[in-house]
C-alpha positions in Angstrom: -25.6 41.0 10.7 -27.6 39.7 7.4 -28.0 36.4 6.1 -25.4 36.9 3.0 -22.5 36.3 5.5 -23.3 32.7 5.2 -21.3 32.5 2.4 -17.9 33.6 4.0 -15.6 30.9 3.6 -13.8 29.5 7.3 -16.0 32.5 8.9 -16.8 31.7 12.5 -19.7 34.3 13.9 -21.0 33.9 17.5 -24.8 35.0 18.5 -26.0 34.8 22.1 -29.1 32.2 22.4 -32.3 34.0 23.8 -33.9 32.4 26.7 -37.2 31.4 27.0 -39.7 29.3 27.9 -41.6 26.2 26.4 -44.3 25.2 28.9 -43.2 25.0 31.8 -39.2 24.2 30.4 -36.4 26.9 30.6 -34.8 26.8 27.4 -31.9 28.8 25.1 -33.2 29.6 21.1 -30.0 29.3 19.8 -31.8 29.4 16.4 -33.1 31.7 14.7 -31.4 34.9 16.0 -31.4 38.3 14.9 -29.6 38.2 11.1 -29.5 34.4 11.3 -32.4 32.8 9.9 -31.2 29.2 9.0 -28.0 26.9 9.1 -28.6 24.5 5.8 -32.3 23.3 6.3 -32.1 24.0 10.4 -34.4 26.6 11.4 -34.7 26.3 15.0 -32.7 25.1 17.9 -33.6 24.9 21.3 -31.6 24.0 24.0 -34.0 22.6 26.9 -32.8 22.3 30.1 -30.7 20.5 32.6 -34.1 21.3 34.3 -35.5 19.0 37.4 -39.3 18.3 37.4 -41.6 17.5 40.5 -45.1 16.4 41.2 -45.9 20.0 41.0 -44.2 21.1 38.1 -44.0 18.8 35.2 -43.2 19.2 31.9 -46.1 18.7 29.5 -46.8 20.3 25.9 -49.9 19.8 25.3 -51.6 19.0 21.3 -50.0 21.8 18.7 -49.7 21.9 15.2 -47.0 21.9 12.6 -46.9 22.8 9.3 -43.9 22.8 6.7 -40.9 21.2 8.8 -39.6 18.2 10.4 -39.1 18.2 14.3 -36.4 16.3 15.8 -36.0 15.7 19.4 -32.7 14.1 21.2 -32.0 13.9 24.5 -29.2 13.9 27.0 -31.5 12.8 30.3 -34.8 12.0 31.0 -37.9 10.7 28.8 -40.5 12.3 26.7 -44.1 10.6 25.7 -44.9 11.5 21.9 -48.1 11.8 20.5 -49.5 12.8 17.3 -52.5 12.9 15.1 -51.1 10.0 12.7 -51.4 7.8 16.3 -48.0 7.8 17.2 -46.9 7.2 20.4 -43.7 7.0 21.0 -41.4 7.2 24.2 -37.8 8.4 23.8 -35.1 8.0 26.0 -31.4 9.2 25.4 -29.4 8.1 22.6 -32.7 7.9 20.5 -34.4 10.3 18.3 -38.0 11.1 17.5 -38.4 13.0 13.7 -41.6 14.2 12.7 -42.5 15.2 9.5 -45.9 17.7 9.2 -45.9 17.8 5.5 -48.9 19.9 5.1 -50.0 19.6 8.7 -49.6 17.7 11.6 -50.3 18.0 15.6 -48.3 16.3 18.4 -48.2 16.5 22.0 -44.8 16.1 24.2 -45.4 15.0 27.6 -44.0 13.4 30.6 -44.4 9.2 30.4 -46.2 9.0 34.0 -42.7 10.1 35.6 -43.5 13.3 38.5 -39.8 13.8 39.3 -36.1 13.6 37.6 -34.2 15.9 35.2 -34.5 16.6 31.2 -31.9 18.0 28.9 -32.2 17.4 25.3 -32.5 19.7 21.8 -35.1 20.3 19.7 -34.6 21.0 16.5 -36.6 21.8 13.1 -36.1 21.1 9.7 -37.3 23.5 7.0 -38.9 21.3 4.5 -37.9 22.4 0.8 -40.8 22.7 -1.7 -40.1 19.5 -3.3 -41.7 18.2 -0.2 -43.6 20.7 1.9 -46.5 19.6 0.7 -46.3 16.0 0.8 -48.0 13.6 3.8 -47.0 13.7 6.9 -44.8 11.0 8.8 -43.3 9.6 12.3 -39.9 7.9 12.6 -38.6 6.4 15.4 -34.4 5.6 15.4 -33.5 3.3 18.5 -30.4 3.1 17.1 -27.8 5.7 15.5 -24.5 5.4 14.0 -21.5 6.2 15.5 -18.0 7.4 14.3 -14.4 7.6 16.6 -12.6 10.3 17.2 -9.1 10.6 19.2 -11.0 12.1 21.6 -14.4 11.2 21.9 -17.7 9.8 19.8 -20.0 11.6 17.0 -23.6 10.2 16.6 -25.0 11.0 13.5 -28.7 11.8 14.2 -29.4 12.9 10.4 -26.8 12.5 7.0 -23.2 11.2 7.1 -19.9 11.4 8.8 -17.6 9.3 6.9 -18.5 5.7 7.3 -21.2 7.2 9.3 -25.0 7.1 7.2 -28.0 7.6 9.3 -31.3 5.9 7.9 -33.5 8.9 8.6 -35.2 10.6 6.4 -33.7 13.9 5.1 -35.1 15.9 2.1 -32.1 18.4 1.9 -28.7 17.8 1.8 -27.4 17.9 5.5 -26.1 16.3 8.9 -27.0 16.8 12.6 -24.5 14.9 14.9 -24.0 14.9 18.7 -20.4 15.5 19.6 -19.3 13.7 22.9 -15.6 14.9 23.6 -13.3 14.2 26.1 -10.5 16.5 27.4 -8.2 17.0 24.1 -7.5 17.7 20.2 -10.9 16.7 18.1 -10.6 16.9 14.3 -14.5 16.3 12.6 -14.7 16.0 8.7 -16.7 18.6 6.9 -18.3 19.0 3.6 -16.9 21.9 2.2 -20.2 22.5 0.5 -21.9 22.5 3.6 -23.1 25.5 6.1 -21.9 24.6 9.8 -23.4 25.8 13.7 -22.4 24.3 16.7 -24.5 24.8 19.8 -22.4 23.6 23.3 -24.9 22.2 26.1 -22.7 20.6 28.2 -18.8 22.1 29.3 -16.9 24.6 26.4 -15.3 23.9 23.8 -12.6 26.0 21.6 -12.7 26.6 17.5 -10.9 29.5 16.0 -9.3 30.5 19.5 -12.5 31.3 20.6 -14.4 29.8 23.8 -17.7 28.9 23.3 -20.0 27.9 26.4 -24.1 26.7 26.5 -26.0 29.7 25.1 -24.4 30.8 22.2 -24.4 29.6 18.0 -20.8 29.5 16.9 -21.3 29.9 12.9 -18.4 27.9 10.7 -19.7 29.0 7.3 -18.6 27.5 4.6 -15.5 26.2 2.9 -13.6 23.9 6.2 -13.2 20.3 5.0 -12.7 19.5 9.0 -13.0 21.5 12.3 -10.8 21.6 15.2 -12.1 21.5 18.4 -10.2 21.6 22.2 -11.7 21.1 25.5 -10.0 21.6 28.7 -13.0 19.1 30.3 -15.7 17.1 29.2 -18.3 18.2 26.7 -21.3 17.7 24.3 -22.6 19.8 21.9 -25.0 19.8 18.6 -22.9 20.3 15.3 -25.3 21.0 12.3 -25.5 21.6 8.8 -26.0 21.6 5.2 -26.5 23.3 1.6 -27.2 27.1 2.5 -31.2 27.0 2.4 -32.1 29.1 -1.0 -35.6 29.4 -0.1 -37.1 32.6 2.0 -39.2 31.1 4.4 -41.5 32.9 6.9 -42.0 31.4 10.1 -44.7 32.2 12.8 -45.9 30.5 16.3 -45.4 26.0 14.8 -45.7 26.7 11.3 -42.9 27.7 8.5 -44.2 28.7 5.4 -43.7 30.9 2.3 -46.2 33.2 2.1 -48.3 35.1 5.1 -51.8 34.1 3.4 -50.5 30.0 4.2 -50.3 30.5 7.5 -53.4 32.7 7.6 -54.9 29.4 6.6 -53.0 26.8 8.6 -54.3 28.6 12.1 -58.0 29.0 10.7 -57.8 25.3 10.3 -56.6 25.0 13.9 -58.9 27.3 15.3 -62.1 25.2 13.6 -60.5 22.3 14.3 -61.0 21.2 11.0 -59.7 17.8 9.7 -56.2 19.0 8.5 -54.1 18.8 11.6 -56.3 15.7 13.0 -56.9 15.2 16.8 -54.2 13.7 18.9 -55.2 10.9 21.6 -54.2 13.2 25.0 -55.7 14.4 28.1 -54.1 17.3 28.1 -56.3 20.5 26.1 -55.0 21.3 23.1 -52.7 24.4 22.8 -54.7 27.6 21.0 -53.2 31.5 20.4 -54.0 34.5 19.2 -54.1 35.3 15.5 -50.9 36.3 13.3 -50.6 40.1 13.4 -51.2 40.3 9.6 -54.5 38.4 10.4 -57.6 40.0 9.9 -61.1 38.6 10.9 -62.8 39.0 7.5 -61.1 36.9 5.5 
């Protein structure tokens, strides 16, 4: 399906997530998908786990670079230790958010915090930075407490943006919102912004919207033009509601880079492979991740 469908008012389109792996971690990649590159500025949604780790199977993502994006890490269960080339070292637990802004370049790792077993479950989200800020400085924020709002049969936690009077203090470079919905059995109404497009990713249980049942492993695109969305659940469920003003800039994504041109990505790749100062150093004992060149790359640049 074409991205131009995004502006259809009240449209509901359900797409399958793609099963893949990040290190030893099984993930469902709900965005980008074929025909759906972004929802607002959200350009990447990985539903991670739940998965149980042991002394012989650990969760460690070694140092790797990012360009032109923000990473949002949000956990439902377990812990991750974040380290980055700014010198940040931050443990994240459920109900807390790590927000890293790459700007022109940053590197980070996501590691076991000295834990050799247990369950890990969460989402990793990317936000495409607009041209007005994507060449800026890199930064890191940890939010230990975030605002909430009550529904008749549930609660929402606002990671980024606002829902009614619940306003997150997290940085946002575009008009956008990200919410965790904790739903009990029953009917639920969430207020929306008409100019935003929205999508829902279920991470636990199932919910119904517009008469369609949504389960984990799918992205339900809600379109634009709604001032509210109504969900119904027959059991407890958890979902991520993501939205924003449609992102008008055409982005190019390869590996961990969000750019506008192949040349930008090629230069970033060269910097990482040369270990120059662009991405800095991460104080990690893990060997950094290296990959082969992008398909258009030529050695005689």
